[in-house]
C-alpha positions as a printed Julia matrix, in Angstrom:
119×3 Matrix{Float64}:
  12.64    6.76  -15.02
   9.44    6.47  -12.56
   9.53    3.33  -10.5
   7.89    1.97   -7.37
   9.24   -1.11   -5.72
   7.26   -2.81   -2.84
   8.69   -5.15   -0.13
   8.0    -6.67    3.03
   5.4    -9.62    2.0
   5.48  -12.83    3.16
   3.67  -15.67    5.08
   1.89  -14.93    8.45
  -0.43  -16.43   10.81
  -3.76  -15.23   11.42
  -3.6   -12.35   14.04
  -0.15  -11.83   13.06
   1.47   -8.26   11.48
   3.32   -7.52    8.43
   4.73   -4.13    7.46
   4.99   -3.43    3.65
   7.27   -0.8     2.1
   7.24    1.06   -1.23
  10.37    2.69   -2.47
   9.77    5.42   -5.13
  12.52    6.63   -7.36
  12.52    8.77  -10.52
   9.71   10.6    -8.91
   9.04   13.71   -6.78
   7.66   11.76   -4.15
   6.89   14.17   -1.55
   4.36   15.81   -3.9
   2.51   12.42   -5.0
  -0.84   11.12   -3.66
   0.02    7.44   -2.5
  -2.09    4.33   -1.92
  -1.98    0.66   -1.48
  -4.31   -1.51   -3.46
  -4.73   -5.27   -3.35
  -5.7    -8.06   -5.76
  -6.83  -11.53   -4.28
  -7.01  -14.52   -6.63
 -10.07  -14.37   -8.78
 -11.05  -10.95   -7.48
 -10.66   -7.65   -8.73
  -8.15   -5.07   -7.71
  -9.54   -3.35   -4.56
  -8.51   -0.1    -2.7
  -6.89   -0.61    0.65
  -5.48    2.91    1.77
  -4.17    6.2     0.57
  -2.16    9.25    2.02
  -2.28   12.57    0.5
   1.18   14.58   -0.21
  -0.16   17.66    1.77
  -1.91   17.77    5.22
  -1.22   14.01    5.41
  -4.93   13.07    5.55
  -5.36    9.25    5.37
  -8.17    7.01    3.78
  -8.99    3.33    4.43
 -11.24    0.83    3.02
 -13.69   -0.45    5.62
 -12.32   -4.08    5.66
  -8.98   -2.93    6.91
  -9.99    0.36    9.26
  -8.62    0.03   12.43
  -6.1    -2.77   11.59
  -3.91   -1.18    9.07
  -1.89    2.09    9.09
  -0.49    3.85    6.04
   2.36    6.48    6.31
   4.97    7.91    4.54
   8.75    8.98    4.93
   9.35   11.74    2.33
  12.96   11.88    3.42
  13.56    8.3     2.63
  10.91    8.34   -0.53
   9.04    5.62    1.14
   5.59    4.49    1.7
   4.54    2.03    4.23
   1.58    0.18    5.23
   1.5    -1.5     8.68
  -0.96   -4.45    8.73
  -2.05   -5.68   12.13
  -4.38   -8.36   13.19
  -4.2   -10.11    9.9
  -7.09  -12.42    8.51
  -6.8   -14.84    5.85
  -9.21  -12.76    3.77
  -6.17  -10.37    3.6
  -4.23  -12.61    1.46
  -3.24  -11.09   -1.88
  -1.05   -9.12   -3.93
  -0.55   -5.75   -2.55
   0.35   -2.87   -4.65
   1.51    0.65   -4.07
   0.32    3.38   -6.52
   1.07    7.25   -7.03
  -0.54    9.93   -8.67
   0.21   13.64   -9.16
  -2.19   16.3    -7.63
  -4.78   17.03  -10.19
  -4.79   13.56  -11.62
  -7.67   11.42  -11.08
  -6.24    8.06  -11.77
  -3.25    6.41  -10.21
  -0.48    6.67  -12.71
   2.5     4.95  -11.08
   2.49    1.21   -9.91
   4.47   -1.19   -8.27
   4.9    -4.69   -9.39
   3.33   -6.0    -6.17
   4.22   -8.15   -3.06
   2.35  -11.24   -2.06
   1.0   -11.52    1.42
  -0.28  -14.59    2.62
  -2.18  -15.1     5.77
  -2.32  -18.83    7.06
  -5.5   -19.9     9.42
């Protein structure tokens, strides 16, 4: 059964760092395009970053470019999001997501992990 499980969220002061992890199981992780999304209170879910399964190109939302880094360890079936220089606006529930090559929409979603940034 396909399952994504995020971890690593928590409370951090503005300017601090966190690393989120997403462990995949029941999936051929290395062949999936993976991404992070987030949803802040009262706002729609938004794209944060993505990483392809082959020739690992990455893509970032303008709001996080230069501060966040997405990477993956296929041997560990794990996706990461390194978040530096965190701002109060980064407060949200962060979700990892995956999709097979050729599929437009993300098919697999984790349950989310809360990130809170205090000012």
